[in-house]
C-alpha positions as CSV (number, residue, x, y, z in Angstrom):
1,M,-13.6,10.4,5.9
2,S,-12.5,7.9,8.5
3,L,-10.2,4.9,8.2
4,V,-10.1,2.1,10.7
5,G,-8.3,-1.2,10.3
6,S,-5.3,-3.4,10.7
7,L,-1.7,-2.6,9.7
8,E,-1.4,-6.2,8.4
9,D,-4.1,-5.4,5.8
10,L,-3.2,-1.8,5.1
11,G,0.4,-0.7,5.7
12,L,1.3,2.9,6.8
13,V,2.6,3.7,3.3
14,D,-0.9,2.8,1.8
15,I,-2.7,4.7,4.6
16,L,-0.7,7.9,4.0
17,Q,-1.2,7.6,0.2
18,I,-5.0,7.4,0.6
19,V,-5.0,10.4,3.0
20,S,-2.6,12.3,0.7
21,L,-4.7,11.7,-2.4
22,S,-7.9,12.9,-0.6
23,R,-6.0,15.9,0.9
24,K,-7.6,15.3,4.3
25,S,-6.6,16.8,7.6
26,G,-6.8,14.9,10.9
27,M,-5.0,12.6,13.3
28,L,-3.7,9.1,12.4
29,M,-3.3,6.9,15.5
30,L,-1.2,3.7,15.4
31,R,-1.0,1.0,18.0
32,S,1.4,-1.9,17.6
33,E,3.6,-4.2,19.7
34,S,6.5,-1.8,19.1
35,G,4.6,1.2,20.5
36,D,1.9,3.7,20.0
37,G,2.2,6.7,17.8
38,R,0.3,9.5,16.2
39,I,0.7,11.5,12.9
40,V,-0.9,14.9,12.3
41,L,-1.9,15.6,8.7
42,R,-3.0,18.9,7.1
43,D,-4.4,18.8,3.6
44,G,-2.7,15.4,3.1
45,L,0.7,16.5,4.3
46,V,2.5,15.4,7.4
47,Q,2.8,18.3,9.8
48,G,3.5,16.6,13.1
49,A,4.3,13.1,14.6
50,A,5.2,11.6,18.0
51,I,5.7,8.2,19.5
52,K,4.4,7.4,23.0
53,G,7.2,7.4,25.6
54,E,9.4,9.8,23.5
55,P,9.3,13.6,23.6
56,D,6.0,14.8,22.3
57,D,6.1,18.5,23.0
58,L,8.7,21.2,22.4
59,R,9.8,21.4,26.1
60,S,10.6,17.7,26.5
61,L,12.3,17.6,23.1
62,L,14.6,20.6,23.9
63,L,15.4,19.1,27.4
64,A,16.2,15.7,25.8
65,K,18.6,17.4,23.4
66,G,20.2,19.4,26.2
67,W,19.6,22.6,24.4
68,V,17.8,24.3,27.3
69,D,17.2,23.6,31.0
70,A,13.7,23.4,32.5
71,H,13.9,26.9,34.1
72,G,15.1,28.5,30.9
73,F,12.2,27.0,28.9
74,D,9.6,28.0,31.5
75,R,11.0,31.6,31.5
76,A,10.6,31.7,27.8
77,R,7.1,30.4,27.9
78,S,6.1,33.0,30.5
79,L,7.7,35.7,28.4
80,A,5.7,34.5,25.4
81,G,2.5,34.8,27.3
82,D,3.2,38.1,29.0
83,A,4.6,39.9,26.0
84,S,2.3,38.2,23.4
85,L,5.3,36.8,21.6
86,A,5.7,33.6,19.5
87,L,7.3,30.9,21.6
88,D,10.2,30.6,19.1
89,E,10.9,34.4,19.5
90,A,10.8,34.1,23.3
91,L,13.2,31.1,23.2
92,A,15.6,33.1,21.0
93,R,15.6,35.9,23.6
94,E,15.8,33.8,26.8
95,C,17.8,30.8,25.6
96,A,19.7,32.1,22.5
97,L,18.0,29.5,20.3
98,A,17.9,30.6,16.7
99,P,14.5,30.0,14.9
100,E,16.4,28.0,12.2
101,R,17.7,25.5,14.8
102,L,14.2,25.0,16.2
103,A,12.7,24.5,12.7
104,S,15.4,22.0,11.9
105,L,14.8,20.2,15.2
106,R,11.0,20.0,14.6
107,R,11.6,18.6,11.1
108,E,14.1,16.0,12.3
109,H,11.7,14.9,15.1
110,V,8.8,14.5,12.7
111,E,10.8,12.6,10.1
112,R,12.4,10.3,12.6
113,S,9.0,9.5,14.3
114,V,7.2,8.7,11.0
115,I,10.1,6.7,9.6
116,R,10.1,4.6,12.8
117,M,6.4,4.0,12.4
118,F,7.0,2.7,8.8
119,G,8.6,-0.3,10.4
120,W,5.4,-1.3,12.3
121,R,4.0,-4.0,10.2
122,S,1.4,-5.3,12.7
123,G,-1.2,-3.6,14.9
124,E,-4.2,-1.3,14.5
125,F,-4.7,2.2,13.0
126,S,-7.5,4.8,13.0
127,F,-7.7,8.1,11.2
128,E,-10.0,10.8,12.5
129,V,-10.8,13.8,10.4
130,R,-10.3,16.9,12.6
131,D,-8.9,20.4,12.5
132,D,-8.5,21.2,16.2
133,L,-5.1,20.3,17.8
134,S,-3.8,20.5,21.3
135,A,-1.3,23.3,22.3
136,E,1.5,20.6,22.6
137,D,0.8,19.4,19.1
138,R,1.0,22.9,17.7
139,E,4.4,23.5,19.3
140,L,5.9,20.7,17.2
141,F,3.9,21.6,14.1
142,L,5.8,22.2,10.9
143,P,4.9,25.4,9.1
144,S,4.7,23.5,5.8
145,G,4.0,19.8,5.8
146,L,6.1,17.0,4.5
147,N,5.1,15.0,1.5
148,T,4.1,11.5,2.5
149,Q,5.9,10.0,-0.6
150,Y,9.1,11.8,0.4
151,L,9.0,10.2,3.8
152,A,8.5,6.8,2.3
153,M,11.5,7.3,0.1
154,E,13.6,8.6,3.0
155,A,12.6,5.5,5.0
156,T,13.8,3.2,2.2
157,R,17.1,5.2,1.8
158,L,17.9,5.0,5.5
159,G,17.0,1.3,5.5
160,D,19.5,0.7,2.7
161,E,22.2,2.7,4.6
162,G,21.6,0.7,7.8
163,V,22.1,-2.5,5.9
164,Q,25.3,-1.3,4.3
165,L,26.7,-0.3,7.7
166,G,25.9,-3.6,9.2
167,G,23.2,-2.1,11.4
168,A,21.6,-5.4,12.4
169,E,21.3,-4.1,15.9
170,A,19.3,-1.2,14.7
171,A,16.6,-3.4,13.2
172,S,13.2,-3.0,14.7
173,D,11.4,-5.6,16.8
174,D,9.0,-6.0,13.9
175,A,11.6,-7.4,11.5
176,L,11.1,-11.1,11.0
177,E,14.1,-13.3,10.7
178,P,14.4,-14.8,7.2
179,V,14.6,-18.5,6.7
180,F,17.5,-19.3,4.5
181,S,21.0,-18.0,4.5
182,G,22.3,-16.0,1.5
183,E,20.4,-12.7,1.3
184,E,22.6,-9.6,1.2
185,S,21.7,-6.0,0.9
186,I,20.9,-4.7,-2.6
187,A,23.7,-2.1,-2.3
188,A,26.3,-4.7,-1.4
189,E,25.3,-7.1,-4.2
190,D,24.8,-4.7,-7.1
191,P,27.6,-3.8,-9.5
192,P,29.4,-0.4,-9.0
193,F,27.1,1.3,-11.5
194,A,23.4,0.9,-11.5
195,P,21.8,0.2,-14.9
196,P,20.0,3.2,-16.4
197,P,16.3,3.2,-15.6
198,L,13.8,2.1,-18.2
199,P,10.8,4.4,-18.8
200,A,8.7,1.8,-16.9
201,A,11.2,1.9,-14.0
202,A,11.0,5.7,-13.8
203,V,7.2,5.6,-13.4
204,D,7.3,2.9,-10.8
205,A,10.0,4.5,-8.8
206,L,8.0,7.8,-8.9
207,A,5.1,5.9,-7.4
208,L,7.3,5.4,-4.3
209,G,7.4,9.1,-3.9
210,T,9.9,11.4,-5.7
211,A,11.5,11.9,-9.1
212,L,13.8,9.0,-9.8
213,R,17.5,9.8,-9.8
214,V,20.0,7.0,-10.3
215,E,23.5,7.9,-9.3
216,S,26.8,6.1,-9.7
217,E,28.1,4.5,-6.5
218,E,31.8,4.5,-5.5
219,E,33.2,1.1,-5.1
220,P,34.4,0.4,-1.5
221,A,38.1,1.0,-1.1
222,D,38.8,-2.4,0.4
223,V,37.3,-4.2,-2.6
224,P,39.7,-4.3,-5.5
225,P,38.1,-3.6,-8.9
226,A,37.5,-6.5,-11.2
227,E,40.1,-7.0,-13.8
228,E,37.6,-7.4,-16.6
229,P,34.3,-5.7,-15.8
230,G,31.4,-7.5,-17.3
231,P,27.8,-8.4,-16.7
232,E,27.0,-9.6,-13.2
233,P,26.9,-13.4,-12.9
234,A,23.5,-15.0,-12.6
235,E,22.8,-16.4,-9.2
236,V,20.1,-17.4,-6.8
237,V,20.1,-15.9,-3.3
238,I,17.8,-16.9,-0.5
239,A,16.7,-14.8,2.4
240,G,18.5,-15.5,5.6
241,P,20.7,-14.2,8.4
242,T,24.1,-15.3,6.9
243,A,25.6,-13.2,4.2
244,G,26.7,-14.6,0.9
245,P,25.0,-16.3,-1.9
246,T,23.7,-19.8,-1.2
247,P,25.3,-22.3,-3.7
248,V,22.9,-24.4,-5.6
249,A,24.1,-27.9,-5.0
250,V,21.5,-29.7,-7.0
251,S,19.7,-28.6,-10.1
252,V,16.3,-29.8,-11.3
253,L,17.5,-29.6,-14.9
254,S,19.8,-32.1,-16.4
255,D,23.4,-31.1,-17.0
256,S,23.0,-32.5,-20.5
257,I,20.4,-30.0,-21.5
258,P,21.9,-26.9,-23.0
259,R,20.9,-23.7,-21.1
260,P,20.5,-20.3,-22.7
261,A,22.4,-17.4,-21.4
262,A,20.9,-15.8,-18.4
263,A,18.2,-13.1,-19.1
264,E,18.9,-9.5,-18.1
265,G,16.3,-9.3,-15.4
266,Y,15.6,-9.6,-11.7
267,L,13.2,-12.0,-10.1
268,V,11.7,-12.1,-6.6
269,A,9.9,-15.3,-5.6
270,I,7.8,-15.6,-2.4
271,D,6.5,-18.9,-1.1
272,S,5.8,-20.0,2.5
273,D,6.3,-23.7,1.7
274,L,9.9,-24.8,2.5
275,S,10.0,-27.7,0.1
276,S,8.7,-25.4,-2.7
277,L,11.4,-22.9,-1.9
278,E,14.1,-25.5,-2.3
279,W,12.6,-26.6,-5.6
280,L,12.4,-23.0,-6.8
281,K,16.0,-22.4,-5.9
282,A,17.1,-25.4,-7.9
283,S,14.8,-24.7,-10.8
284,L,15.6,-21.1,-11.3
285,N,19.4,-21.3,-11.0
286,G,21.0,-19.3,-13.8
287,L,17.7,-18.0,-15.2
288,C,18.5,-14.3,-14.9
289,T,20.9,-11.7,-13.4
290,R,19.6,-12.4,-9.9
291,V,16.9,-14.4,-8.2
292,H,15.8,-13.7,-4.7
293,I,13.6,-16.3,-2.9
294,F,11.8,-15.4,0.3
295,Q,9.5,-17.2,2.7
296,N,8.5,-14.0,4.5
297,R,6.4,-11.4,2.5
298,D,7.5,-8.3,4.5
299,A,11.2,-9.1,3.8
300,A,10.4,-9.5,0.1
301,F,8.5,-6.2,0.1
302,D,11.5,-4.4,1.4
303,R,13.8,-5.9,-1.2
304,I,11.3,-5.0,-4.0
305,R,11.2,-1.4,-2.8
306,Q,15.0,-1.3,-2.8
307,Y,15.1,-2.3,-6.4
308,L,12.5,0.2,-7.4
309,T,14.4,3.1,-5.8
310,R,17.3,2.1,-8.0
311,G,15.2,2.2,-11.2
312,I,15.0,-1.6,-11.5
313,V,11.5,-3.2,-11.8
314,P,11.7,-6.9,-10.8
315,T,9.3,-9.6,-11.8
316,V,7.5,-11.0,-8.8
317,V,6.3,-14.6,-8.4
318,L,3.9,-14.8,-5.5
319,A,2.6,-18.2,-4.2
320,E,-1.1,-18.5,-3.8
321,V,-2.1,-19.1,-0.3
322,S,-4.5,-21.8,0.8
323,A,-8.0,-21.0,1.9
324,D,-7.1,-20.4,5.5
325,R,-6.7,-17.4,7.8
326,S,-3.6,-16.3,5.9
327,A,-5.5,-16.1,2.7
328,Q,-7.1,-12.8,3.8
329,R,-3.7,-11.1,3.6
330,A,-3.0,-12.1,0.0
331,P,-5.1,-9.3,-1.7
332,S,-3.6,-6.8,0.8
333,F,-0.1,-7.7,-0.1
334,E,-0.8,-7.4,-3.9
335,R,-2.4,-4.0,-3.2
336,R,0.8,-2.9,-1.4
337,L,2.9,-4.0,-4.4
338,R,0.6,-2.3,-6.9
339,A,0.6,0.9,-4.8
340,I,4.4,1.3,-5.2
341,A,4.7,-0.1,-8.8
342,P,1.4,-0.3,-10.7
343,A,3.0,-1.9,-13.8
344,M,5.4,-4.4,-12.1
345,P,4.7,-7.9,-13.3
346,I,3.1,-10.1,-10.6
347,L,2.7,-13.8,-11.4
348,A,0.7,-16.2,-9.2
349,L,2.5,-19.4,-8.4
350,R,0.2,-22.3,-7.8
351,P,0.3,-26.2,-7.8
352,E,0.0,-27.7,-11.2
353,H,-3.4,-29.3,-10.7
354,R,-5.3,-26.0,-10.1
355,G,-6.3,-24.5,-13.5
356,E,-4.9,-21.6,-15.4
357,S,-7.3,-18.9,-14.6
358,V,-5.5,-15.7,-13.7
359,P,-6.5,-14.5,-10.2
360,D,-7.6,-10.9,-9.6
361,G,-4.5,-8.6,-9.1
362,A,-2.1,-10.9,-11.0
363,D,-0.7,-10.6,-14.5
364,G,-0.3,-14.3,-15.2
365,V,0.1,-17.8,-13.6
366,V,3.1,-20.1,-13.3
367,F,3.2,-23.6,-11.8
368,R,5.1,-25.7,-9.3
369,P,4.7,-29.4,-8.3
370,N,1.7,-30.2,-6.2
371,S,3.9,-31.3,-3.3
372,P,7.6,-31.3,-4.2
373,T,9.6,-33.9,-2.3
374,A,12.4,-32.7,-0.1
375,D,14.7,-35.4,-1.6
376,P,16.8,-33.8,-4.4
377,K,17.5,-37.2,-5.8
378,R,13.9,-37.4,-7.0
379,W,13.8,-33.9,-8.5
380,H,14.3,-35.3,-12.0
381,L,10.6,-36.1,-11.8
382,Y,9.9,-32.4,-12.0
383,R,12.3,-31.7,-14.9
384,A,9.5,-30.9,-17.4
385,L,7.7,-28.6,-15.0
386,A,11.0,-26.8,-14.2
387,T,11.6,-26.3,-17.9
388,R,8.1,-24.9,-18.4
389,L,8.5,-22.6,-15.4
390,R,11.7,-21.1,-16.9
391,S,10.3,-20.7,-20.4
392,E,7.2,-18.9,-19.0
393,L,9.2,-16.6,-16.9
394,E,11.7,-15.6,-19.6
395,P,9.3,-13.3,-21.5
396,W,8.5,-11.4,-18.3
397,L,12.1,-11.0,-17.4
398,R,12.9,-9.7,-20.9
399,G,10.1,-7.2,-20.6
400,D,8.0,-8.6,-23.5
401,H,4.8,-8.6,-21.4
402,K,5.3,-5.4,-19.4
403,V,3.4,-3.4,-22.1
404,T,0.2,-5.3,-21.3
405,A,0.5,-4.8,-17.6
406,R,1.4,-1.1,-18.0
407,R,-1.6,-0.5,-20.3
408,R,-3.9,-2.0,-17.8
409,A,-2.4,0.0,-14.9
410,L,-2.3,3.3,-16.8
411,G,-5.8,2.7,-18.1
412,A,-7.1,2.4,-14.5
413,L,-5.3,5.5,-13.5
414,A,-6.7,7.3,-16.6
415,R,-10.2,6.4,-15.7
416,L,-9.7,7.5,-12.1
417,K,-8.3,10.8,-13.3
418,G,-11.1,11.3,-15.7
419,V,-13.9,10.8,-13.2
420,S,-12.0,13.1,-10.7
421,D,-11.7,15.8,-13.3
422,R,-15.4,15.6,-14.1
423,L,-16.3,15.7,-10.4
424,R,-14.4,18.9,-10.0
425,D,-16.0,20.5,-13.0
426,P,-18.6,23.0,-11.7
427,S,-20.9,22.2,-14.6
428,T,-21.4,18.6,-13.3
429,Q,-22.4,19.3,-9.7
430,G,-25.9,17.9,-10.4
431,E,-24.4,14.7,-11.7
432,V,-22.1,13.7,-8.8
433,L,-24.0,10.6,-7.8
434,T,-24.5,9.5,-11.4
435,L,-20.8,9.8,-12.0
436,V,-20.1,7.7,-8.8
437,L,-22.6,5.1,-9.9
438,D,-21.1,4.8,-13.4
439,F,-17.6,4.5,-12.1
440,A,-18.8,1.8,-9.7
441,A,-20.3,-0.1,-12.6
442,E,-16.9,-0.2,-14.2
443,Q,-15.5,-2.0,-11.1
444,F,-18.4,-4.3,-10.1
445,A,-21.0,-6.3,-12.1
446,R,-24.0,-5.0,-10.1
447,V,-24.4,-1.7,-8.2
448,A,-27.2,-0.1,-6.3
449,M,-27.3,3.3,-4.7
450,F,-29.5,4.3,-1.7
451,M,-30.1,7.8,-0.4
452,V,-29.9,8.1,3.4
453,R,-32.4,10.4,5.0
454,D,-34.2,10.5,8.4
455,D,-32.8,7.0,9.3
456,L,-34.2,5.6,6.1
457,A,-32.2,4.1,3.1
458,I,-34.2,4.9,0.0
459,G,-33.4,3.3,-3.4
460,M,-32.2,5.8,-6.0
461,A,-30.7,4.0,-9.0
462,Q,-28.9,0.8,-10.2
463,R,-26.6,-0.7,-12.7
464,G,-26.6,-4.3,-13.8
465,L,-29.5,-5.5,-11.5
466,R,-32.1,-6.3,-14.3
467,P,-30.2,-9.2,-16.0
468,T,-30.1,-11.1,-12.6
469,G,-33.8,-10.6,-11.8
470,G,-33.4,-7.3,-9.9
471,P,-35.4,-4.1,-10.2
472,D,-34.9,-1.3,-12.7
473,D,-34.4,2.3,-11.6
474,A,-38.2,2.7,-11.0
475,G,-38.2,-0.4,-8.9
476,M,-35.2,0.8,-7.0
477,R,-37.1,4.0,-6.0
478,A,-39.8,1.8,-4.5
479,I,-37.3,0.2,-2.0
480,E,-37.4,1.9,1.4
481,L,-35.5,0.4,4.2
482,A,-36.7,1.5,7.7
483,P,-34.4,1.1,10.7
484,D,-36.0,-2.2,11.7
485,A,-35.3,-3.5,8.1
486,M,-31.9,-2.0,7.6
487,P,-29.5,-4.7,6.5
488,E,-26.8,-5.7,9.0
489,L,-24.1,-4.7,6.5
490,F,-25.6,-1.2,6.0
491,E,-25.9,-0.8,9.8
492,E,-22.2,-1.4,10.2
493,V,-21.3,1.0,7.4
494,L,-23.6,3.7,8.8
495,A,-22.3,3.3,12.4
496,Q,-18.6,3.3,11.5
497,R,-18.6,5.4,8.3
498,V,-16.2,3.0,6.6
499,A,-16.6,0.7,3.6
500,R,-17.2,-3.0,4.3
501,R,-17.0,-6.2,2.3
502,G,-18.0,-9.7,3.3
503,A,-20.5,-12.5,3.1
504,I,-24.3,-12.1,3.5
505,R,-24.8,-12.9,7.2
506,G,-28.0,-11.8,8.8
507,P,-31.7,-12.1,7.9
508,R,-31.9,-8.5,6.8
509,D,-28.9,-8.9,4.6
510,R,-30.6,-11.9,2.9
511,A,-33.9,-9.9,2.6
512,L,-32.0,-7.1,0.7
513,A,-30.4,-9.7,-1.6
514,V,-33.8,-11.1,-2.5
515,R,-35.1,-7.7,-3.3
516,L,-32.1,-7.0,-5.6
517,G,-32.1,-10.2,-7.6
518,A,-32.9,-13.9,-7.9
519,A,-29.6,-15.1,-6.4
520,T,-27.7,-14.5,-3.2
521,P,-24.1,-13.4,-3.8
522,R,-21.2,-15.0,-1.9
523,E,-19.5,-11.6,-1.2
524,V,-20.9,-8.1,-1.2
525,Y,-19.5,-4.6,-0.8
526,A,-21.0,-1.4,0.7
527,A,-19.5,2.0,1.1
528,P,-20.8,5.4,2.4
529,I,-20.8,8.8,0.7
530,E,-20.3,11.5,3.4
531,S,-21.2,15.2,3.2
532,G,-21.7,17.7,5.9
533,G,-20.4,15.4,8.6
534,R,-23.0,12.6,7.9
535,V,-23.7,9.7,5.5
536,V,-25.9,10.9,2.7
537,A,-25.8,7.9,0.5
538,L,-24.8,4.2,0.4
539,V,-23.4,2.2,-2.5
540,Y,-24.0,-1.5,-2.6
541,A,-22.1,-3.8,-5.1
542,D,-21.5,-7.4,-5.9
543,N,-20.3,-9.6,-8.8
544,L,-23.4,-11.7,-9.7
545,P,-23.9,-13.7,-11.7
546,D,-20.3,-14.8,-12.4
547,E,-19.2,-14.4,-8.8
548,K,-15.7,-13.3,-9.7
549,P,-13.7,-12.0,-6.7
550,L,-14.5,-8.4,-5.8
551,P,-11.8,-6.0,-7.2
552,D,-9.6,-3.8,-5.1
553,P,-11.9,-0.9,-4.1
554,T,-9.1,1.7,-3.5
555,A,-9.7,3.7,-6.6
556,F,-13.5,3.7,-6.1
557,E,-13.1,4.8,-2.5
558,I,-10.9,7.7,-3.6
559,V,-13.8,8.7,-6.0
560,L,-16.2,8.4,-3.0
561,H,-14.1,10.8,-1.0
562,E,-13.9,13.3,-3.9
563,A,-17.7,13.1,-4.4
564,G,-18.1,13.9,-0.7
565,L,-15.9,17.0,-1.1
566,V,-17.9,18.1,-4.1
567,L,-21.2,17.8,-2.3
568,D,-19.7,19.7,0.7
569,R,-18.6,22.5,-1.7
570,A,-22.1,22.6,-3.3
571,V,-23.8,23.0,0.1
572,L,-21.4,25.8,1.1
573,E,-21.9,27.6,-2.2
574,R,-25.7,27.4,-1.8
575,A,-25.5,28.7,1.8
576,L,-23.3,31.6,0.7
577,A,-25.6,32.5,-2.2
578,E,-28.6,32.5,0.1
579,R,-26.9,34.8,2.6
580,G,-25.7,37.1,-0.2
């Protein structure tokens, strides 16, 4: 398996989750404006990490700590070589360093390096499957790896503590300055005792990485307790550098309209349009326990993760982006949210003139004015739309609609687990590619599979091609793509060994589309199945004839990785049987 891409499209949390699920070993390289780093993984666990410019071997790490001098370390290394000792034992003899101190130092170094890299939100990454490591890497290797989900939770915890301690100076260069004033840390705003987690909250917090544990917090000594503890007042806070809630000076709703009591819920709204943000602030005032409004998605993502670690599942309202360059990041952001909280409600916010179809990845749709004026004196024109927005959000905040979202999320997980179990079943080894094809047909409208052999792509089987004028299985087996007829998309997948999605581009792509049906799809997907260090099959997919947006392929790609492992195991078993 290999992964190559952009950190804007796939964050480090997502990358580590994919590698962890597939239990792969190798080197993950990151390059960003904040620095270059590498993470060593063994069977999906983090066993080493380093950042360029910082200590990356045991000698430099011990010298930086002041625990040994250069001559002492060199004497210990020489002793280890001459007497065939482990380096840790030689350091204990020459420098009086206990093995427990060295183990603690290694773990601290790995945790600190990975947690720093979690803050890199832009740049490039590549993951290379490999088992060989340099001697320097092995010196800082942990004997047992760290769970990637634990590291994600630890990063969130340390981020919370940094905010509580006023550690603005500790923020990384990647942190983007919020737009409005008013956003405080979750720890500073929440009441002294966190609410008990709902069952949904427990599952979503577990998706971040560890068993959820909500603990009571002590109230700061310099803040006197309230005379009459009660529910937290409803308020709207807007992300920005100045602490303290932003007062809502003007409301879209008329004062003469009676308002119901605030719902017991938390809302996070994200919209890059400034006038829309102001309208949202005024429209959502008093709707629920707390409303957070962000212009920047990364800041909103951090706030959502803070809520989840406390057992609170917020409702997310995410503005649809226009069809420009930024639109490519929208599905990626939704995937990041689904990765940490599969059943968290995500509602698309769109201008009122655009239809009510629910986009892929969202649970519902809510509406805002087409172009809200910046003049609050004219906001009474949007009163009906504000009332509709509040009424449509209330069921989500109460939790009435979470069952539907959870059923869909758990259903997808159940299907993934089911096909994974069947792939691991020894009795189904001869059905691996059929299982992959059937699972793909659950995700895409049309699927075709090609065997790769001797530089040829030979059709094997299909699902869904016949209704759109394509071949049946017998017709698929008659398709043979020589190197000079190989579609451009297939060439890219074969060369880079990674899945690709995009529009039909070249003449050979169009020739394949003609052979597979009567219409040319707007967007197609292709992915490799690897075994024995090479691509043995290609999967093609599209969504003709309806042309719905292609779904998130993460679950399918996990199945592809598992299928490759099963094929590898079958080859090894045959080789052992022949030698026996």
